[in-house]
C-alpha positions in Angstrom: -5.8 0.1 -8.9 -7.8 0.3 -5.7 -8.7 3.6 -4.2 -7.0 2.7 -0.9 -3.7 2.1 -2.6 -3.9 5.2 -4.7 -4.6 7.2 -1.5 -1.5 5.6 0.1 0.7 6.7 -2.8 -0.5 10.3 -2.3 0.0 10.1 1.4 3.5 8.8 1.1 4.5 11.5 -1.3 3.0 14.2 0.9 4.8 12.8 3.9 8.2 12.9 2.2 7.6 16.4 0.8 7.0 17.5 4.4 10.6 16.5 5.4 13.1 19.0 4.1 15.9 17.1 2.3 18.5 19.4 0.9 21.6 17.8 -0.5 23.8 16.5 2.3 20.8 16.8 4.7 18.8 13.8 3.7 19.1 11.7 6.8 15.5 12.2 8.1 13.9 11.5 4.8 16.0 8.4 4.3 14.7 7.0 7.6 11.2 7.8 6.6 11.7 5.9 3.3 13.1 2.9 5.2 9.9 2.7 7.3 7.8 3.0 4.1 9.7 0.1 2.5 9.3 -2.0 5.6 5.6 -1.4 5.5 5.5 -2.3 1.8 7.2 -5.6 2.6 10.5 -5.1 0.7 12.7 -8.2 0.9 15.9 -6.3 1.6 16.6 -2.7 2.6 20.1 -1.2 3.0 21.7 2.2 3.4 25.1 2.4 1.9 28.2 4.2 3.2 27.3 7.4 1.3 23.7 7.4 2.5 21.8 6.1 -0.5 18.9 3.8 0.4 18.4 0.7 -1.7 15.3 -1.6 -1.4 14.9 -4.9 -3.1 12.0 -7.1 -4.1 12.4 -10.4 -5.8 15.3 -12.9 -5.8 15.9 -13.7 -9.4 19.3 -13.9 -11.1 18.8 -10.8 -13.2 18.9 -7.3 -11.7 17.2 -4.1 -12.7 17.1 -0.8 -10.8 14.8 2.2 -10.5 16.5 5.4 -9.4 15.0 8.5 -7.9 17.0 11.1 -6.1 15.3 12.2 -2.9 17.3 15.3 -2.2 15.9 18.7 -3.3 17.1 22.2 -4.0 16.1 24.9 -1.5 13.0 27.0 -2.0 14.6 30.2 -3.2 12.7 33.4 -2.5 9.9 32.3 -0.2 7.8 35.3 -1.3 7.4 33.6 -4.7 5.6 30.7 -3.1 1.8 30.9 -2.5 1.9 28.1 0.1 4.3 26.4 2.5 6.6 24.3 0.3 6.9 21.6 3.0 3.3 20.8 3.8 2.5 18.5 0.9 -0.5 20.5 0.0 -3.1 18.6 -2.0 -6.2 19.3 -4.1 -8.2 17.2 -6.5 -5.6 17.4 -9.3 -2.2 18.0 -7.8 0.1 17.5 -4.9 2.3 20.6 -4.2 5.6 21.2 -2.6 9.4 21.2 -3.0 10.4 17.9 -4.6 6.9 17.0 -5.9 8.1 16.7 -9.5 11.8 16.9 -9.0 11.7 14.2 -8.1 10.2 12.6 -5.0 7.1 11.8 -7.0 9.0 9.5 -9.4 10.7 7.7 -6.5 7.4 7.1 -4.7 5.8 5.7 -7.8 8.7 3.3 -8.4 8.7 2.2 -4.7 5.0 1.3 -4.9 5.3 -0.3 -8.4 8.1 -2.6 -7.0 6.0 -3.6 -4.0 3.0 -4.3 -6.2 5.1 -6.4 -8.6 6.1 -8.6 -5.7 2.6 -8.8 -4.5 1.3 -9.8 -7.9 4.1 -12.4 -8.4 5.7 -10.6 -11.4 9.3 -11.3 -10.4 10.3 -14.8 -11.2 13.5 -13.9 -13.1 14.3 -10.5 -11.6 15.5 -8.6 -8.6 14.1 -5.1 -8.7 16.0 -2.5 -6.7 14.5 0.9 -5.9 17.3 3.4 -5.1 16.7 6.6 -3.2 19.8 8.5 -4.2 21.4 11.5 -2.4 23.2 14.6 -3.3 22.1 14.5 -6.9 21.1 18.2 -6.9 24.6 19.2 -5.8 26.5 16.7 -8.0 24.4 14.6 -10.3 25.7 11.1 -10.7 28.0 11.2 -7.6 25.6 8.8 -5.8 25.8 6.2 -8.5 29.6 6.6 -8.8 29.7 5.5 -5.2 27.2 2.7 -5.7 29.0 1.3 -8.7 32.6 1.9 -7.6 32.0 0.4 -4.2 30.1 -2.6 -5.6 26.9 -1.8 -3.7 24.8 -2.8 -6.7 25.5 -3.6 -10.4 22.2 -3.7 -12.4 21.8 -4.6 -16.0 20.0 -1.3 -16.6 18.4 1.5 -14.7 15.1 3.3 -15.1 15.5 7.0 -14.2 12.3 8.3 -12.7 13.1 12.0 -13.2 10.1 13.9 -14.6 9.4 13.2 -18.3 5.6 14.1 -18.4 5.2 10.3 -18.9 7.3 10.3 -22.0 10.1 7.9 -22.7 13.5 9.5 -22.6 16.8 8.0 -23.9 19.5 10.5 -23.1 20.5 14.1 -22.5 23.3 16.5 -22.9 26.2 16.4 -20.4 27.5 19.3 -18.5 30.5 20.7 -16.7 31.2 23.5 -14.3 34.2 25.7 -15.3 36.0 28.6 -13.6 37.9 31.2 -15.5 40.2 33.6 -13.7 42.2 36.7 -14.7 44.7 38.8 -12.8 44.9 42.6 -12.7 46.9 45.2 -10.8 45.3 47.2 -8.1 45.5 51.0 -7.8 43.6 53.7 -6.0 40.2 54.3 -7.4 40.9 58.0 -7.8 43.6 57.1 -10.4 42.5 53.9 -12.2 45.0 54.5 -15.0 47.7 53.4 -12.6 46.3 49.9 -12.4 45.1 47.1 -14.7 41.4 46.4 -14.0 40.7 42.6 -13.9 37.0 43.2 -14.3 37.4 45.1 -17.6 39.7 42.3 -18.8 37.1 39.7 -17.9 34.4 41.8 -19.6 36.1 41.3 -22.9 36.4 37.5 -22.3 32.7 37.4 -21.4 31.8 39.0 -24.7 33.8 36.4 -26.5 32.1 33.6 -24.5 28.7 34.9 -25.6 29.9 34.7 -29.2 31.3 31.2 -28.6 27.9 30.0 -27.3 26.3 31.2 -30.5 28.8 29.3 -32.6 28.5 25.9 -30.9 27.4 23.1 -33.3 24.1 21.2 -32.8 23.5 17.4 -32.7 20.5 16.0 -34.6 19.0 14.4 -31.4 20.5 16.2 -28.4 20.5 19.6 -30.0 23.1 22.3 -29.4 25.7 22.6 -26.6 25.4 25.8 -24.6 27.6 28.0 -22.5 26.4 30.6 -19.9 28.2 32.7 -17.4 26.4 32.0 -14.2 28.5 33.8 -11.5 31.1 36.6 -11.3 33.5 37.3 -8.5 36.2 40.0 -8.1 38.8 41.0 -5.6 40.3 44.4 -4.7 41.8 45.9 -1.6 38.7 48.0 -1.1 35.7 49.5 -2.9 37.9 52.4 -3.6 40.4 50.4 -5.6 40.9 48.9 -9.1 40.1 45.2 -9.1 43.2 43.0 -9.0 41.4 39.7 -9.7 38.2 38.5 -11.4 36.7 35.1 -11.9 33.6 33.7 -13.5 31.7 30.4 -13.3 30.4 28.9 -16.5 27.6 26.3 -16.9 28.6 24.4 -20.0 26.1 22.0 -21.5 27.8 19.4 -23.7 26.2 17.8 -26.8 27.3 14.7 -28.7 31.0 14.9 -29.5 31.9 17.5 -26.9 34.1 16.6 -23.9 35.7 18.3 -21.0 38.9 18.7 -23.0 37.3 20.3 -26.0 35.2 22.6 -23.9 38.2 23.9 -21.9 40.3 24.1 -25.1 37.7 26.4 -26.7 37.9 28.9 -23.8 41.7 28.7 -23.6 41.8 29.6 -27.4 39.8 32.8 -27.1 41.6 36.1 -27.6 42.1 38.6 -24.9 43.8 38.5 -21.5 45.8 35.6 -20.2 43.5 33.5 -18.1 43.3 30.4 -16.0 40.7 27.8 -17.1 39.9 25.0 -14.7 37.1 22.6 -13.8 35.4 22.9 -10.4 35.6 19.9 -8.0 33.0 18.7 -5.6 33.9 17.7 -2.1 30.9 18.4 0.2 30.5 15.6 2.8 27.3 13.5 2.6 25.0 13.4 5.6 26.8 10.1 6.7 30.2 11.8 6.5 31.4 10.4 3.2 33.7 13.0 1.6 34.0 12.8 -2.2 36.5 14.6 -4.4 35.4 14.5 -8.0 35.6 16.8 -11.0 32.4 18.6 -11.9 32.2 16.8 -15.2 29.0 15.0 -16.2 29.3 13.2 -19.6 26.7 13.2 -22.3 24.8 10.0 -22.9 22.2 8.4 -25.1 21.0 4.9 -25.9 19.6 3.9 -29.4 15.9 4.4 -30.0 15.6 0.7 -30.8 17.3 -0.4 -27.6 15.4 -3.2 -25.8 14.6 -1.2 -22.6 13.3 1.8 -24.8 11.0 -0.6 -26.7 9.9 -2.3 -23.5 9.0 1.1 -21.9 7.2 2.2 -25.0 5.2 -1.0 -25.0 4.4 -0.7 -21.3 3.2 2.9 -21.8 1.0 1.8 -24.7 -0.6 -0.9 -22.6 -1.5 1.6 -19.9 -2.3 4.7 -22.0 -3.6 3.1 -25.2 -1.3 5.2 -27.3 2.3 5.3 -28.3 4.4 7.6 -26.1 6.6 10.4 -27.3 10.3 9.4 -27.1 12.7 12.2 -26.5 15.4 13.5 -24.1 15.8 15.7 -21.0 16.9 19.3 -21.2 18.6 19.0 -17.8 21.0 16.4 -16.4 20.4 13.3 -14.4 22.2 10.5 -12.6 22.5 8.9 -16.0 25.7 10.9 -16.4 27.5 8.3 -14.3 25.4 5.2 -14.8 25.5 5.3 -18.6 27.8 8.2 -19.3 30.7 6.9 -17.2 29.9 3.2 -16.6 28.1 2.2 -19.8 25.0 0.7 -18.0 22.0 1.5 -20.1 19.4 3.9 -18.7 15.8 4.7 -19.9 13.8 7.6 -18.5 10.2 7.6 -17.5 8.7 9.7 -14.8 5.6 11.5 -13.5 5.7 15.3 -13.4 7.0 18.0 -15.7 10.6 19.0 -16.2 9.5 22.7 -16.1 8.5 22.2 -12.4 12.1 21.5 -11.4 13.6 24.2 -9.1 10.5 26.4 -9.7 8.4 28.1 -7.0 5.0 26.5 -6.4 6.2 23.2 -7.6 3.5 20.5 -8.1 2.8 17.2 -9.7 -0.4 15.7 -11.2 -1.8 13.0 -9.1 -2.9 11.0 -12.2 0.7 11.0 -13.3 1.7 9.2 -10.1 -0.8 6.5 -10.6 -0.1 6.0 -14.3 3.7 5.9 -13.6 3.1 3.0 -11.1 1.0 1.1 -13.6 3.5 1.7 -16.4 6.5 0.6 -14.2 4.6 -2.6 -13.4 3.8 -3.2 -17.1 7.5 -2.6 -17.9 8.6 -5.2 -15.3 6.1 -7.6 -16.8 7.3 -7.0 -20.3 10.9 -7.8 -19.3 9.7 -10.9 -17.4 7.8 -12.2 -20.4 9.8 -10.9 -23.3 13.3 -10.9 -24.7 14.0 -7.1 -24.6 17.3 -7.2 -22.8 
């Protein structure tokens, strides 16, 4: 790949990092991506009613898509950063900043790979769509629920460009967000025996939840489901009163065979105080004003290790790297929860950057990963053009 093109990849990533793009605040970065796609001579560019940007190259009858969410989480404690997270800092080895690995880097690599595939005439049978999806950090998969439910795009399969350290990934655990609430009876803090402390009642439930987490069963590929109490809230008439209500949030990771119903049922079956167990819902408007209302349930998904797109990506990686890739799974969750988990459209994961960089201070991505991802995506497109993988 020519040095001029490599430098443009780095420049585009740095430019996007420099535009803060929290979930529901992606408008400015979407407009910047639109200009980049125009400069790269995409055949079609559209922004859907939710605010996702979709760019197409090629006009074949078959359709594949590359997905990269372009929203980010916030920076957290700024004192933990040794540089401005929105400058796109660069040295000889890395590009730094919020979103570098999670996951603007993967999106930029896919965008350039698609443009090069068009330029090199690799698209006789295919349309390749590159999707810059929004609100993934707040509600993974919501963007593709909109895309698929509204008929914006229906590909045969999707390449997820979330960070995999240039490994091939074929699934991950699902997740759900659960709220558990208990009631108490308030009394003056000087005479707590007159009341019924909701916090103490919840403490016993939390202890049982910790035991439940340890008893969850593993899957041979995906591993064990997990349960963690991530937030706790209480209500009382004052700080001088017994708590009359207490609620907790639970991050529940779901392995194979676990569903929303089984996860909620396990919590309802615990001993202790009467409790209300419910799933959170997500209804935050997108930057374009689309208002969703969906349960915070994100199904587990996998595809077989011998699936055609897995084999094609492994072959593409081998052609670029000269060695067989590791084929594995993500620890975290991706837009695959809706694409494959809800809609049954196969997904394969391959992306630059490391999963451990996600949501961390001083986030960075290796520059070499970006280039090798572009080359591997192009080789993958070529494999599907020439072969019979799908």
